[in-house]
N, CA, C and O atoms as a GROMACS GRO file, in nm:
protein
  256
    1MET      N    1   0.953  -1.149  -1.140
    1MET     CA    2   0.864  -1.080  -1.026
    1MET      C    3   0.766  -1.196  -0.956
    1MET      O    4   0.660  -1.237  -1.002
    2ARG      N    5   0.838  -1.241  -0.818
    2ARG     CA    6   0.731  -1.340  -0.727
    2ARG      C    7   0.620  -1.280  -0.671
    2ARG      O    8   0.514  -1.327  -0.630
    3ASN      N    9   0.648  -1.209  -0.674
    3ASN     CA   10   0.490  -1.129  -0.560
    3ASN      C   11   0.436  -1.047  -0.678
    3ASN      O   12   0.408  -0.932  -0.642
    4ARG      N   13   0.419  -1.065  -0.778
    4ARG     CA   14   0.358  -0.961  -0.871
    4ARG      C   15   0.183  -0.977  -0.812
    4ARG      O   16   0.127  -0.884  -0.753
    5GLU      N   17   0.119  -1.103  -0.840
    5GLU     CA   18   0.007  -1.100  -0.799
    5GLU      C   19  -0.034  -1.052  -0.675
    5GLU      O   20  -0.145  -1.000  -0.671
    6ALA      N   21   0.055  -1.061  -0.533
    6ALA     CA   22   0.028  -1.035  -0.403
    6ALA      C   23   0.033  -0.879  -0.439
    6ALA      O   24  -0.071  -0.815  -0.438
    7ILE      N   25   0.139  -0.827  -0.466
    7ILE     CA   26   0.168  -0.676  -0.484
    7ILE      C   27   0.052  -0.610  -0.534
    7ILE      O   28   0.001  -0.521  -0.467
    8MET      N   29  -0.008  -0.650  -0.666
    8MET     CA   30  -0.121  -0.583  -0.728
    8MET      C   31  -0.227  -0.572  -0.672
    8MET      O   32  -0.290  -0.469  -0.695
    9LYS      N   33  -0.294  -0.692  -0.563
    9LYS     CA   34  -0.384  -0.679  -0.506
    9LYS      C   35  -0.376  -0.596  -0.363
    9LYS      O   36  -0.466  -0.547  -0.295
   10LYS      N   37  -0.234  -0.600  -0.343
   10LYS     CA   38  -0.244  -0.464  -0.218
   10LYS      C   39  -0.274  -0.378  -0.265
   10LYS      O   40  -0.360  -0.313  -0.207
   11ILE      N   41  -0.222  -0.326  -0.396
   11ILE     CA   42  -0.210  -0.191  -0.473
   11ILE      C   43  -0.366  -0.166  -0.498
   11ILE      O   44  -0.418  -0.056  -0.481
   12ASP      N   45  -0.421  -0.257  -0.532
   12ASP     CA   46  -0.598  -0.269  -0.557
   12ASP      C   47  -0.666  -0.260  -0.404
   12ASP      O   48  -0.781  -0.218  -0.393
   13SER      N   49  -0.610  -0.293  -0.318
   13SER     CA   50  -0.676  -0.265  -0.211
   13SER      C   51  -0.616  -0.112  -0.112
   13SER      O   52  -0.680  -0.081  -0.012
   14LEU      N   53  -0.532  -0.054  -0.140
   14LEU     CA   54  -0.465   0.083  -0.100
   14LEU      C   55  -0.576   0.162  -0.184
   14LEU      O   56  -0.641   0.253  -0.132
   15GLU      N   57  -0.589   0.129  -0.291
   15GLU     CA   58  -0.682   0.225  -0.375
   15GLU      C   59  -0.827   0.258  -0.366
   15GLU      O   60  -0.892   0.359  -0.396
   16THR      N   61  -0.863   0.126  -0.309
   16THR     CA   62  -0.977   0.115  -0.209
   16THR      C   63  -0.970   0.196  -0.078
   16THR      O   64  -1.061   0.274  -0.047
   17ASN      N   65  -0.891   0.182  -0.022
   17ASN     CA   66  -0.902   0.242   0.131
   17ASN      C   67  -0.858   0.382   0.096
   17ASN      O   68  -0.909   0.461   0.176
   18VAL      N   69  -0.759   0.459  -0.023
   18VAL     CA   70  -0.748   0.577  -0.053
   18VAL      C   71  -0.884   0.620  -0.050
   18VAL      O   72  -0.927   0.677   0.051
   19ASN      N   73  -0.965   0.596  -0.166
   19ASN     CA   74  -1.105   0.615  -0.174
   19ASN      C   75  -1.189   0.632  -0.041
   19ASN      O   76  -1.269   0.722  -0.017
   20LYS      N   77  -1.152   0.516   0.045
   20LYS     CA   78  -1.263   0.534   0.194
   20LYS      C   79  -1.212   0.634   0.263
   20LYS      O   80  -1.287   0.694   0.340
   21LEU      N   81  -1.062   0.677   0.250
   21LEU     CA   82  -0.997   0.800   0.339
   21LEU      C   83  -1.074   0.942   0.280
   21LEU      O   84  -1.127   1.028   0.351
   22ASN      N   85  -1.066   0.942   0.172
   22ASN     CA   86  -1.117   1.043   0.084
   22ASN      C   87  -1.247   1.090   0.166
   22ASN      O   88  -1.268   1.191   0.233
   23PHE      N   89  -1.347   0.948   0.128
   23PHE     CA   90  -1.485   0.979   0.218
   23PHE      C   91  -1.517   0.993   0.335
   23PHE      O   92  -1.626   1.030   0.378
   24ALA      N   93  -1.413   0.961   0.401
   24ALA     CA   94  -1.391   1.004   0.552
   24ALA      C   95  -1.371   1.174   0.593
   24ALA      O   96  -1.414   1.247   0.683
   25LEU      N   97  -1.295   1.187   0.493
   25LEU     CA   98  -1.210   1.321   0.518
   25LEU      C   99  -1.379   1.425   0.463
   25LEU      O  100  -1.416   1.528   0.519
   26ASN      N  101  -1.444   1.364   0.354
   26ASN     CA  102  -1.541   1.491   0.322
   26ASN      C  103  -1.664   1.456   0.410
   26ASN      O  104  -1.769   1.516   0.386
   27LYS      N  105  -1.661   1.376   0.494
   27LYS     CA  106  -1.784   1.327   0.574
   27LYS      C  107  -1.763   1.376   0.697
   27LYS      O  108  -1.853   1.387   0.779
   28GLY      N  109  -1.608   1.419   0.725
   28GLY     CA  110  -1.589   1.436   0.873
   28GLY      C  111  -1.610   1.295   0.987
   28GLY      O  112  -1.648   1.279   1.103
   29ASP      N  113  -1.578   1.242   0.915
   29ASP     CA  114  -1.594   1.134   0.990
   29ASP      C  115  -1.412   1.069   1.056
   29ASP      O  116  -1.341   0.994   0.989
   30ARG      N  117  -1.380   1.114   1.173
   30ARG     CA  118  -1.268   1.130   1.226
   30ARG      C  119  -1.242   0.971   1.253
   30ARG      O  120  -1.148   0.908   1.205
   31GLU      N  121  -1.334   0.924   1.331
   31GLU     CA  122  -1.250   0.754   1.356
   31GLU      C  123  -1.235   0.666   1.222
   31GLU      O  124  -1.147   0.581   1.206
   32LEU      N  125  -1.367   0.711   1.100
   32LEU     CA  126  -1.320   0.649   1.006
   32LEU      C  127  -1.205   0.633   0.936
   32LEU      O  128  -1.140   0.536   0.896
   33TYR      N  129  -1.192   0.791   0.928
   33TYR     CA  130  -1.035   0.822   0.879
   33TYR      C  131  -0.940   0.752   0.967
   33TYR      O  132  -0.861   0.674   0.914
   34ASN      N  133  -0.938   0.771   1.102
   34ASN     CA  134  -0.812   0.695   1.172
   34ASN      C  135  -0.768   0.564   1.140
   34ASN      O  136  -0.653   0.522   1.121
   35GLU      N  137  -0.938   0.473   1.136
   35GLU     CA  138  -0.915   0.324   1.102
   35GLU      C  139  -0.857   0.312   0.975
   35GLU      O  140  -0.766   0.229   0.968
   36THR      N  141  -0.883   0.366   0.884
   36THR     CA  142  -0.869   0.357   0.733
   36THR      C  143  -0.704   0.368   0.756
   36THR      O  144  -0.636   0.266   0.763
   37PHE      N  145  -0.646   0.505   0.767
   37PHE     CA  146  -0.533   0.562   0.765
   37PHE      C  147  -0.454   0.464   0.835
   37PHE      O  148  -0.340   0.458   0.789
   38ASP      N  149  -0.479   0.380   0.938
   38ASP     CA  150  -0.379   0.270   1.018
   38ASP      C  151  -0.409   0.150   0.889
   38ASP      O  152  -0.315   0.083   0.845
   39LYS      N  153  -0.491   0.140   0.859
   39LYS     CA  154  -0.500  -0.011   0.758
   39LYS      C  155  -0.416   0.052   0.628
   39LYS      O  156  -0.350  -0.022   0.555
   40LEU      N  157  -0.421   0.145   0.614
   40LEU     CA  158  -0.308   0.217   0.478
   40LEU      C  159  -0.169   0.220   0.503
   40LEU      O  160  -0.086   0.219   0.412
   41MET      N  161  -0.140   0.224   0.620
   41MET     CA  162   0.010   0.228   0.685
   41MET      C  163   0.055   0.101   0.656
   41MET      O  164   0.160   0.083   0.593
   42GLU      N  165  -0.032  -0.014   0.708
   42GLU     CA  166  -0.004  -0.130   0.756
   42GLU      C  167   0.011  -0.211   0.608
   42GLU      O  168   0.107  -0.286   0.596
   43GLN      N  169  -0.071  -0.198   0.511
   43GLN     CA  170  -0.065  -0.248   0.387
   43GLN      C  171   0.061  -0.148   0.316
   43GLN      O  172   0.113  -0.217   0.227
   44ILE      N  173   0.101  -0.065   0.320
   44ILE     CA  174   0.216   0.015   0.275
   44ILE      C  175   0.317  -0.050   0.337
   44ILE      O  176   0.420  -0.061   0.271
   45SER      N  177   0.317  -0.095   0.447
   45SER     CA  178   0.442  -0.177   0.522
   45SER      C  179   0.454  -0.308   0.481
   45SER      O  180   0.561  -0.364   0.506
   46GLN      N  181   0.332  -0.393   0.398
   46GLN     CA  182   0.323  -0.543   0.389
   46GLN      C  183   0.393  -0.495   0.207
   46GLN      O  184   0.490  -0.559   0.168
   47LEU      N  185   0.357  -0.429   0.151
   47LEU     CA  186   0.403  -0.382  -0.002
   47LEU      C  187   0.556  -0.379   0.009
   47LEU      O  188   0.627  -0.442  -0.070
   48ARG      N  189   0.607  -0.301   0.116
   48ARG     CA  190   0.746  -0.289   0.119
   48ARG      C  191   0.821  -0.388   0.151
   48ARG      O  192   0.934  -0.390   0.102
   49THR      N  193   0.782  -0.492   0.236
   49THR     CA  194   0.775  -0.633   0.235
   49THR      C  195   0.805  -0.716   0.151
   49THR      O  196   0.910  -0.780   0.145
   50TYR      N  197   0.689  -0.720   0.062
   50TYR     CA  198   0.695  -0.795  -0.069
   50TYR      C  199   0.846  -0.762  -0.190
   50TYR      O  200   0.928  -0.837  -0.243
   51VAL      N  201   0.820  -0.590  -0.192
   51VAL     CA  202   0.926  -0.558  -0.272
   51VAL      C  203   1.084  -0.608  -0.209
   51VAL      O  204   1.177  -0.658  -0.272
   52GLU      N  205   1.077  -0.579  -0.084
   52GLU     CA  206   1.246  -0.632  -0.064
   52GLU      C  207   1.271  -0.763  -0.049
   52GLU      O  208   1.386  -0.800  -0.029
   53SER      N  209   1.172  -0.846  -0.056
   53SER     CA  210   1.198  -0.986  -0.068
   53SER      C  211   1.234  -1.014  -0.180
   53SER      O  212   1.309  -1.112  -0.183
   54GLU      N  213   1.211  -0.968  -0.278
   54GLU     CA  214   1.233  -0.969  -0.440
   54GLU      C  215   1.378  -0.983  -0.456
   54GLU      O  216   1.441  -0.903  -0.387
   55PRO      N  217   1.442  -1.056  -0.522
   55PRO     CA  218   1.602  -1.036  -0.580
   55PRO      C  219   1.611  -0.929  -0.660
   55PRO      O  220   1.524  -0.901  -0.742
   56ILE      N  221   1.721  -0.860  -0.639
   56ILE     CA  222   1.770  -0.713  -0.712
   56ILE      C  223   1.851  -0.789  -0.812
   56ILE      O  224   1.942  -0.866  -0.780
   57THR      N  225   1.816  -0.764  -0.930
   57THR     CA  226   1.842  -0.802  -1.089
   57THR      C  227   2.000  -0.697  -1.113
   57THR      O  228   2.030  -0.619  -1.023
   58GLY      N  229   2.072  -0.706  -1.217
   58GLY     CA  230   2.146  -0.636  -1.210
   58GLY      C  231   2.127  -0.486  -1.264
   58GLY      O  232   2.192  -0.390  -1.221
   59ASN      N  233   2.046  -0.480  -1.348
   59ASN     CA  234   2.034  -0.364  -1.384
   59ASN      C  235   1.916  -0.256  -1.260
   59ASN      O  236   1.885  -0.138  -1.278
   60GLU      N  237   1.883  -0.320  -1.174
   60GLU     CA  238   1.824  -0.213  -1.056
   60GLU      C  239   1.938  -0.183  -0.982
   60GLU      O  240   1.915  -0.089  -0.906
   61MET      N  241   2.084  -0.238  -0.973
   61MET     CA  242   2.171  -0.191  -0.870
   61MET      C  243   2.195  -0.016  -0.932
   61MET      O  244   2.184   0.031  -1.046
   62ASN      N  245   2.234   0.054  -0.782
   62ASN     CA  246   2.280   0.166  -0.776
   62ASN      C  247   2.138   0.262  -0.861
   62ASN      O  248   2.166   0.367  -0.918
   63GLN      N  249   2.059   0.234  -0.860
   63GLN     CA  250   1.975   0.350  -0.893
   63GLN      C  251   1.871   0.376  -0.771
   63GLN      O  252   1.797   0.306  -0.702
   64ILE      N  253   1.921   0.566  -0.786
   64ILE     CA  254   1.835   0.613  -0.695
   64ILE      C  255   1.682   0.690  -0.703
   64ILE      O  256   1.624   0.724  -0.599
   0.00000   0.00000   0.00000
């Protein structure tokens, strides 16, 4: 996997932002929640792009 390191860094960042999102919810900080949620959605989109750019191997085809 070419993008393994980049993907792992994004996953770490996602985890950090999920914790931040939980903190914002517990605190009732709607602005922090919205900001963090937008970051999470952007990071998910970037991860999707990384994964989609990886070549598909024979054992990955036709799996649901």
